[in-house]
C-alpha positions in Angstrom: -3.3 -20.2 -11.4 -3.8 -21.9 -8.1 -3.0 -25.3 -10.1 -0.1 -23.6 -11.4 1.8 -22.1 -8.5 2.7 -25.3 -6.6 4.3 -26.6 -10.0 6.7 -23.7 -10.2 8.8 -25.1 -7.4 9.2 -28.6 -9.1 12.1 -29.9 -11.2 10.1 -29.1 -14.3 11.0 -25.2 -13.8 14.4 -25.7 -11.9 16.3 -23.9 -14.5 13.8 -21.6 -15.8 14.2 -17.7 -15.3 11.0 -16.0 -14.1 9.7 -12.5 -15.0 7.2 -11.5 -12.1 4.7 -8.6 -12.1 3.0 -6.4 -9.6 2.2 -8.0 -6.2 3.9 -11.4 -7.0 6.6 -10.1 -4.7 4.1 -10.6 -1.5 3.3 -14.3 -2.4 5.0 -17.0 -0.6 6.3 -18.7 -3.6 8.4 -15.5 -4.6 11.2 -16.5 -2.4 11.1 -20.1 -3.5 11.3 -19.4 -7.5 13.7 -16.4 -7.1 12.7 -14.5 -10.1 15.2 -12.9 -12.0 13.1 -10.2 -13.4 10.3 -8.1 -11.8 8.0 -5.5 -13.9 6.1 -2.6 -12.2 4.1 -0.1 -14.8 1.1 0.6 -12.6 0.9 4.2 -11.2 -0.1 2.8 -7.5 3.6 1.9 -7.6 4.9 5.3 -7.9 2.5 7.3 -6.2 0.0 7.6 -3.0 -3.1 5.8 -3.9 -5.8 3.6 -2.6 -3.9 0.6 -2.3 -1.1 2.4 -0.5 -0.8 -0.3 2.7 -0.4 -3.2 0.1 2.0 -1.6 -2.1 4.2 -0.4 0.9 4.1 -3.9 2.2 5.3 -5.2 -1.2 8.4 -2.8 -0.9 9.1 -3.8 2.6 8.9 -7.4 1.4 11.3 -6.6 -1.4 13.6 -4.9 0.7 13.8 -7.9 3.3 13.2 -11.0 1.3 15.3 -10.6 -2.1 18.9 -12.2 -1.4 19.4 -12.9 -5.1 20.3 -10.6 -8.0 17.0 -9.5 -9.4 16.2 -6.9 -12.0 13.2 -4.4 -11.4 12.1 -2.8 -14.4 10.1 0.6 -14.2 9.2 3.4 -16.8 12.6 5.6 -16.8 10.3 8.9 -16.6 9.5 7.6 -13.2 12.8 6.6 -11.8 13.4 9.3 -9.4 9.9 9.4 -8.3 9.8 5.6 -7.8 13.2 5.7 -5.6 11.5 8.2 -3.4 8.3 6.5 -3.1 9.4 3.0 -2.7 11.9 3.6 -0.4 13.8 0.2 -1.9 17.5 0.1 -0.7 18.2 -3.6 -1.3 21.4 -3.9 -3.2 20.4 -7.0 -4.9 17.7 -5.2 -6.7 18.8 -3.5 -9.7 16.5 -0.8 -11.0 16.4 -1.2 -14.9 14.4 2.1 -16.4 12.9 1.4 -19.7 12.3 3.9 -22.0 8.5 4.0 -22.8 8.6 6.1 -25.9 6.4 4.6 -28.5 8.3 4.1 -32.0 6.7 5.8 -34.7 9.2 6.0 -37.6 9.9 3.8 -40.5 9.1 0.1 -40.0 12.5 -1.0 -41.1 13.9 0.5 -38.1 11.6 -0.4 -35.6 13.2 -3.4 -34.3 16.5 -1.6 -34.2 15.1 0.8 -31.6 13.4 -1.9 -29.7 16.6 -3.9 -29.2 18.7 -1.0 -28.0 16.0 0.3 -25.6 15.3 3.6 -27.5 11.8 2.6 -27.9 9.2 0.1 -27.2 5.7 -1.1 -27.8 3.0 0.9 -26.0 2.7 -0.6 -22.5 -0.9 -0.7 -22.0 -0.2 -3.5 -19.4 2.5 -4.5 -17.4 2.2 -8.2 -19.1 3.4 -6.3 -22.6 6.3 -5.0 -20.3 7.2 -8.2 -19.2 7.0 -9.8 -22.8 9.2 -6.9 -23.8 11.7 -7.7 -21.3 11.5 -11.4 -22.1 12.5 -10.7 -25.7 15.0 -8.0 -25.1 16.9 -10.4 -22.7 17.1 -13.0 -25.5 14.7 -15.6 -24.3 13.4 -17.4 -27.4 10.1 -18.9 -25.4 8.0 -17.1 -23.1 5.2 -18.8 -21.3 2.6 -16.7 -19.6 0.7 -17.7 -16.3 -1.8 -16.0 -14.6 -2.1 -12.8 -16.9 -5.6 -11.9 -16.3 -5.9 -8.8 -18.8 -8.3 -6.5 -16.5 -7.4 -3.5 -18.3 -10.8 -2.8 -19.7 -12.6 -3.7 -16.4 -12.2 0.1 -15.3 -13.6 1.4 -18.7 -17.2 2.5 -18.8 -19.5 4.6 -21.1 -21.2 7.8 -20.0 -24.5 9.0 -20.9 -22.9 11.1 -23.8 -21.3 7.9 -25.2 -17.8 8.9 -24.2 -15.4 6.4 -23.1 -14.7 7.0 -19.4 -11.6 5.3 -17.3 -12.7 4.7 -13.6 
């Protein structure tokens, strides 16, 4: 990722729409690439947690630094909680609630439900949310940079051989 970040500001990416995730909004390059889309799904962005100071700094950065139109995607069921917790009031940031209902119906109707925001694939990581946003935004090509897939790092097995989430 260290090698890729400086390239994002070059002519190679001049007409690129970026979708960023999580704490990318606190990075220096954030205001240079001016992402069109921002995704948040982790519970730490919706309630008190061990990363409170870092999360509040991110929200402060977003309030102060975003001077372009940007969509911020969050789970629809947490919109009210998010608005109260985040304190976001920047008029350039448009909160877009996503329906996280997982489709379980007939296969032939699945994509209709996805396209119309009635359902989406299971969001087990924010990267999957970003891919969904990219597809539903009409992008024919989605390149991923810096996706580290740490979802399984917090899983362990106890002495009873039960999976535990730390």
